[in-house]
C-alpha positions as CSV (number, residue, x, y, z in Angstrom):
1,M,30.0,27.8,-13.8
2,K,28.2,29.6,-10.8
3,I,25.1,28.3,-8.7
4,R,22.9,31.2,-9.1
5,K,19.5,29.3,-7.3
6,L,18.7,26.7,-4.5
7,R,15.1,25.5,-5.2
8,T,13.2,23.0,-3.1
9,Q,10.0,20.9,-3.4
10,V,8.5,18.8,-1.0
11,V,6.9,15.4,-2.3
12,H,4.6,12.5,-0.8
13,F,5.3,8.8,-1.2
14,P,2.6,7.1,1.0
15,F,3.1,3.6,2.3
16,D,-0.2,0.9,1.5
17,P,-0.7,-0.5,3.9
18,P,1.4,1.2,6.8
19,I,4.6,-0.1,7.9
20,D,5.1,-1.3,11.4
21,G,8.4,-0.7,11.9
22,G,8.6,-1.6,15.2
23,A,9.4,1.6,17.0
24,H,7.1,3.3,14.9
25,L,4.2,3.2,12.5
26,L,5.3,4.3,9.6
27,R,2.5,5.6,6.9
28,S,4.7,8.0,4.2
29,A,8.2,8.7,3.5
30,D,8.6,12.3,2.5
31,C,11.1,14.0,0.8
32,V,12.2,17.7,0.3
33,L,13.9,17.3,-3.0
34,V,17.2,19.7,-3.2
35,F,18.0,21.6,-6.8
36,L,21.2,23.4,-7.6
37,E,20.6,25.2,-10.5
38,T,23.8,27.0,-12.5
39,D,24.2,29.8,-15.1
40,A,25.9,26.9,-17.3
41,G,22.4,25.3,-16.9
42,L,23.6,22.1,-15.0
43,I,21.3,21.4,-12.0
44,G,22.7,18.9,-9.2
45,E,19.9,17.0,-7.2
46,G,19.8,15.2,-3.4
47,L,17.2,14.9,-1.2
48,V,16.4,14.7,2.6
49,F,13.4,12.8,4.1
50,A,11.5,12.4,7.0
51,L,8.5,10.0,8.0
52,N,4.5,10.6,8.8
53,K,4.9,14.1,7.3
54,Q,6.6,15.5,10.5
55,R,8.5,18.8,10.6
56,L,8.8,18.6,6.7
57,V,8.2,22.8,7.3
58,V,10.6,22.9,9.2
59,I,13.7,20.8,7.1
60,D,12.6,22.7,4.0
61,E,13.5,26.3,5.8
62,M,16.4,24.7,7.3
63,I,17.4,24.2,3.8
64,R,16.2,27.4,1.8
65,S,18.1,28.9,4.4
66,L,21.9,27.9,3.8
67,E,20.8,29.5,-0.1
68,P,23.5,32.2,0.3
69,L,26.3,29.8,0.9
70,V,26.2,28.6,-2.1
71,I,24.9,31.7,-4.6
72,G,27.9,32.3,-7.0
73,L,29.9,29.2,-5.5
74,D,32.0,27.6,-8.5
75,P,30.7,23.5,-8.3
76,E,34.8,23.4,-8.9
77,L,35.0,24.9,-5.5
78,G,32.0,22.9,-3.1
79,G,34.4,21.3,-1.1
80,S,34.5,24.6,1.1
81,F,31.0,24.4,1.5
82,S,30.6,22.2,4.5
83,A,32.9,24.1,6.6
84,R,31.2,26.8,6.2
85,A,27.3,25.5,6.3
86,F,28.6,24.0,9.7
87,R,30.5,27.5,11.1
88,D,26.5,29.0,9.6
89,I,24.4,26.6,12.3
90,G,26.7,27.0,15.1
91,F,24.8,28.6,17.0
92,L,21.6,26.2,16.6
93,G,24.3,22.8,16.9
94,R,25.6,20.4,15.1
95,T,22.5,18.3,15.7
96,G,19.0,17.7,14.6
97,V,17.7,19.7,11.9
98,A,20.2,22.2,11.3
99,V,22.2,19.2,10.2
100,I,19.8,17.6,8.1
101,G,19.2,21.5,6.3
102,V,23.4,21.1,5.6
103,A,23.2,17.8,4.4
104,G,20.3,18.2,1.8
105,V,22.5,21.0,0.1
106,D,25.7,19.0,0.3
107,N,23.5,16.1,-1.0
108,A,22.7,18.4,-4.2
109,L,26.1,20.3,-4.4
110,W,28.1,16.3,-4.8
111,D,26.1,15.3,-7.8
112,L,26.6,18.9,-9.8
113,R,30.4,18.4,-8.8
114,G,30.1,14.9,-10.5
115,K,27.8,16.3,-13.3
116,A,30.2,19.0,-14.2
117,A,33.7,16.8,-14.1
118,G,31.6,14.2,-16.0
119,L,32.1,11.3,-13.2
120,N,29.7,9.1,-10.7
121,V,30.7,10.6,-7.4
122,A,32.4,7.6,-7.0
123,R,35.0,7.9,-9.5
124,L,35.2,11.7,-8.2
125,I,36.2,10.9,-5.5
126,G,38.5,8.0,-6.1
127,A,36.3,4.5,-6.7
128,C,37.5,1.8,-5.1
129,A,35.0,-0.9,-7.1
130,T,32.3,-1.0,-9.3
131,A,29.8,-2.9,-7.5
132,V,29.1,-3.0,-3.5
133,P,27.5,-5.8,-1.3
134,A,23.7,-4.9,-1.0
135,Y,20.8,-6.0,1.1
136,H,17.3,-5.8,1.1
137,S,15.9,-3.9,4.5
138,G,12.3,-3.0,3.1
139,G,10.3,-5.8,4.1
140,L,10.2,-9.0,6.6
141,W,9.1,-6.3,9.1
142,I,7.8,-7.3,12.9
143,S,4.2,-7.2,11.6
144,R,4.8,-10.4,9.5
145,S,3.4,-13.9,10.2
146,I,6.0,-16.7,10.3
147,D,4.4,-17.9,7.0
148,E,4.6,-14.0,5.7
149,L,8.1,-13.7,6.6
150,Q,9.2,-17.4,4.7
151,R,7.6,-16.2,1.3
152,E,9.2,-12.7,1.6
153,A,12.3,-13.6,2.4
154,A,12.3,-16.3,-0.4
155,D,11.2,-13.6,-2.9
156,F,13.8,-11.8,-2.1
157,V,16.3,-14.6,-2.7
158,A,14.8,-15.3,-5.8
159,Q,15.4,-11.8,-7.1
160,G,18.7,-11.7,-6.4
161,W,19.4,-10.3,-3.2
162,R,22.3,-12.8,-1.2
163,A,21.4,-10.4,2.4
164,M,18.4,-8.9,3.8
165,K,17.6,-7.5,7.3
166,M,14.8,-8.6,9.4
167,R,13.2,-6.6,12.6
168,L,12.9,-8.0,16.3
169,G,10.7,-6.8,18.6
170,K,8.3,-9.3,20.0
171,P,7.2,-9.1,23.8
172,R,9.4,-12.2,24.6
173,A,12.4,-13.3,23.7
174,E,11.5,-17.0,22.3
175,E,9.4,-15.3,19.6
176,D,12.1,-13.2,17.9
177,V,14.1,-16.6,18.1
178,A,11.3,-18.5,16.5
179,R,11.0,-15.8,14.1
180,V,14.7,-16.0,12.7
181,R,14.7,-19.3,12.6
182,A,12.0,-19.5,10.2
183,V,13.7,-16.9,8.2
184,R,17.2,-18.7,8.2
185,E,15.4,-22.1,7.3
186,A,13.6,-20.5,4.4
187,I,17.0,-18.7,2.8
188,G,19.8,-21.3,4.0
189,P,22.8,-21.1,5.5
190,D,24.6,-19.0,2.4
191,I,22.3,-15.8,2.4
192,G,23.1,-13.2,4.8
193,L,20.6,-11.9,7.3
194,M,21.1,-9.2,9.6
195,V,18.5,-8.5,12.5
196,D,17.5,-4.9,13.9
197,S,15.9,-4.0,16.8
198,N,15.0,-0.3,16.6
199,Q,16.7,1.0,20.0
200,Q,14.3,-1.4,21.8
201,L,15.7,-3.1,24.5
202,T,17.6,-3.0,27.9
203,V,21.2,-4.2,28.0
204,P,20.5,-7.4,30.1
205,R,17.7,-8.1,27.6
206,A,19.8,-7.4,24.8
207,I,22.6,-10.0,25.7
208,R,20.5,-12.5,26.0
209,L,18.8,-12.1,22.9
210,G,22.0,-12.0,21.4
211,R,23.5,-14.8,22.6
212,M,19.9,-17.2,21.7
213,L,20.6,-15.8,18.4
214,E,24.2,-16.6,17.9
215,Q,23.1,-20.3,16.4
216,F,21.6,-18.7,13.0
217,N,25.0,-16.7,11.8
218,L,23.9,-13.5,11.8
219,T,25.5,-10.7,9.8
220,W,24.9,-8.3,12.7
221,F,22.6,-7.4,15.7
222,E,21.7,-4.1,14.9
223,E,20.6,-1.1,17.5
224,P,20.0,-3.1,20.3
225,I,19.3,-0.3,22.9
226,P,19.1,3.6,22.8
227,Y,21.7,4.8,20.6
228,Q,23.0,7.5,22.8
229,D,23.8,4.5,25.5
230,H,27.5,4.3,23.9
231,A,29.2,2.4,26.7
232,G,25.7,-0.1,26.9
233,E,26.2,-0.9,23.4
234,A,30.2,-1.6,23.9
235,E,28.8,-3.9,26.7
236,I,26.8,-5.4,24.5
237,A,29.2,-6.4,21.4
238,A,32.1,-7.3,24.0
239,A,29.4,-10.1,25.5
240,L,28.5,-10.9,21.8
241,D,30.0,-13.3,18.9
242,T,27.4,-11.6,17.0
243,P,28.6,-8.1,15.5
244,V,27.0,-5.4,16.8
245,A,26.2,-2.3,14.3
246,S,24.9,1.1,15.0
247,G,25.4,4.5,14.4
248,E,22.3,5.9,12.2
249,T,21.2,8.2,14.6
250,E,24.1,9.6,15.9
251,Y,25.1,13.1,13.7
252,T,28.3,14.0,12.4
253,S,31.6,12.9,12.3
254,R,32.3,13.9,15.6
255,G,29.8,11.4,16.8
256,M,31.1,8.6,15.0
257,F,34.4,9.3,16.5
258,E,33.0,9.2,19.7
259,M,31.6,5.7,18.8
260,L,34.5,4.0,17.8
261,R,36.5,5.3,20.8
262,A,33.8,4.1,22.9
263,R,34.1,0.2,21.0
264,S,30.2,0.7,21.1
265,A,29.6,-0.9,16.9
266,D,31.6,-3.6,15.3
267,I,30.2,-1.8,12.1
268,L,29.5,1.6,12.0
269,M,26.5,2.9,10.2
270,P,26.7,6.4,9.2
271,D,23.1,8.2,7.9
272,L,23.8,10.4,4.8
273,Q,21.3,13.3,6.1
274,R,22.5,12.8,10.1
275,M,25.9,13.4,9.1
276,G,25.4,16.5,7.6
277,G,25.9,15.1,3.6
278,P,28.5,13.5,1.4
279,T,31.4,15.6,3.2
280,E,30.9,14.1,6.4
281,F,29.9,10.9,5.6
282,L,33.2,10.1,4.0
283,K,35.1,12.1,7.3
284,A,33.3,9.3,9.5
285,A,34.3,6.2,6.7
286,H,37.8,7.5,6.7
287,I,37.8,7.8,10.5
288,A,36.2,4.3,10.6
289,E,39.2,3.2,8.6
290,A,41.3,4.1,11.4
291,F,39.7,2.1,13.7
292,N,39.6,-0.7,11.5
293,T,36.0,-1.0,12.0
294,P,33.8,-1.8,8.7
295,V,31.1,0.5,7.9
296,S,27.4,0.2,6.0
297,S,25.2,2.9,5.0
298,H,21.6,3.8,5.7
299,L,18.8,4.6,3.9
300,F,19.4,7.0,0.9
301,P,21.0,3.8,-1.6
302,E,20.3,6.0,-4.5
303,M,23.1,8.1,-3.4
304,N,25.1,6.0,-0.5
305,L,25.9,3.7,-3.4
306,S,28.4,5.8,-5.0
307,L,30.2,6.8,-1.7
308,L,30.2,3.4,-0.2
309,A,32.1,2.5,-3.9
310,A,34.8,5.2,-2.6
311,V,35.1,3.9,0.6
312,P,38.0,0.8,1.0
313,N,36.1,-0.5,4.2
314,A,32.7,-0.6,3.1
315,V,30.7,-4.0,3.3
316,Y,26.8,-3.4,2.9
317,L,24.4,-0.8,0.9
318,E,21.4,-0.8,2.5
319,Y,18.3,-1.2,0.1
320,I,15.3,0.6,0.8
321,P,12.6,1.4,-1.8
322,W,10.8,4.1,0.0
323,C,12.4,7.1,-1.9
324,E,12.4,5.0,-5.0
325,P,9.5,6.5,-7.1
326,A,11.2,9.9,-7.3
327,Y,13.8,8.5,-9.6
328,L,14.0,7.9,-13.2
329,E,17.1,4.9,-12.9
330,R,16.9,1.9,-10.1
331,I,19.4,0.2,-8.3
332,S,20.2,-3.0,-10.7
333,L,22.1,-6.1,-9.1
334,D,24.6,-8.2,-10.1
335,V,24.8,-12.3,-9.6
336,Q,26.7,-12.4,-7.0
337,G,23.8,-10.1,-5.2
338,R,25.8,-6.6,-5.0
339,A,24.5,-3.2,-6.7
340,I,26.2,-2.5,-9.9
341,V,27.6,1.5,-9.5
342,P,26.0,3.6,-12.2
343,D,28.7,4.8,-14.9
344,R,26.3,8.2,-15.3
345,P,27.7,11.4,-13.8
346,G,26.7,13.0,-10.3
347,W,24.7,10.2,-8.4
348,G,23.9,8.7,-11.6
349,F,20.0,8.5,-10.4
350,G,18.2,11.8,-11.9
351,L,15.1,12.6,-10.2
352,D,11.9,12.1,-12.0
353,E,10.0,15.4,-13.1
354,D,6.5,13.4,-14.0
355,A,7.0,11.8,-10.4
356,I,8.1,14.7,-8.5
357,K,4.8,16.6,-10.5
358,H,2.4,13.6,-9.0
359,Y,3.2,13.0,-5.4
360,A,4.4,16.8,-5.0
361,A,2.7,18.1,-1.8
């Protein structure tokens, strides 16, 4: 079996109403879908995305520029793609849109490899679990009132979620504390609760706020300051009892290594597209394991579920439904609030042709 064609399709998923994400106003999630077609009829599927329709043309072109690296490739020998792709983009460097382009192709290639073997990607790698603890990240936004926060949090629990994340970012620390207190009261002491500052604080403010929030037994305090300040994050992590989670904005396994070496995160959060796809994601997870550091995922739950199921130091899958309309299947939870790894080949979540036509650019 050989890959004969790489094809892309841009789709837009509008948010109605727009989401106040704290750092940005989010109007839409916009995906570049990637299809690798073979001479045997199998098709590998993957995607990468941007927000608010920004720079999609550049991402799409970057992905399509990598087509010569996969034409004629046997999916069973697909392990060579990532290294060749990173050499190919060397002039542009190992960050930014070039890496996102590599991720788009690598995502589709791993789906194809699983389908060719008749295995879910988790089992193709070597599964460690059949279900992964998951948290709901698609709500509890900074724009919500306290009453809205409490209703939404209680609704997530009623849906079967055993963990959830809320955003911080009010002008006064006392306001953030009041909001976290309200959510904790709504969900009780046994539900996991994460908070995310979206890189908006300074080191002193993050330490002060983090100490004020320790009474609520938080699962983690995410991205308190700008991501590139690894020394600052390390200072915060050392000062707080609450674990600091970070890494979603860093690039490739090398970036993860530098964070681990700086001890800037208690929980590492590699982003699938900023890693450059599953190949680099797995490298990052294994490096974290060597540092005795757990990993969580960032976005892309339909693909990250299988990857985390094959990672022994995985702690949580982030669930956010932004690209969910593109898929035929949905994430399912067991009675413990864990996301169930599908037994379908590849990622186990197929792209929906009718939805693609509806949301196509």
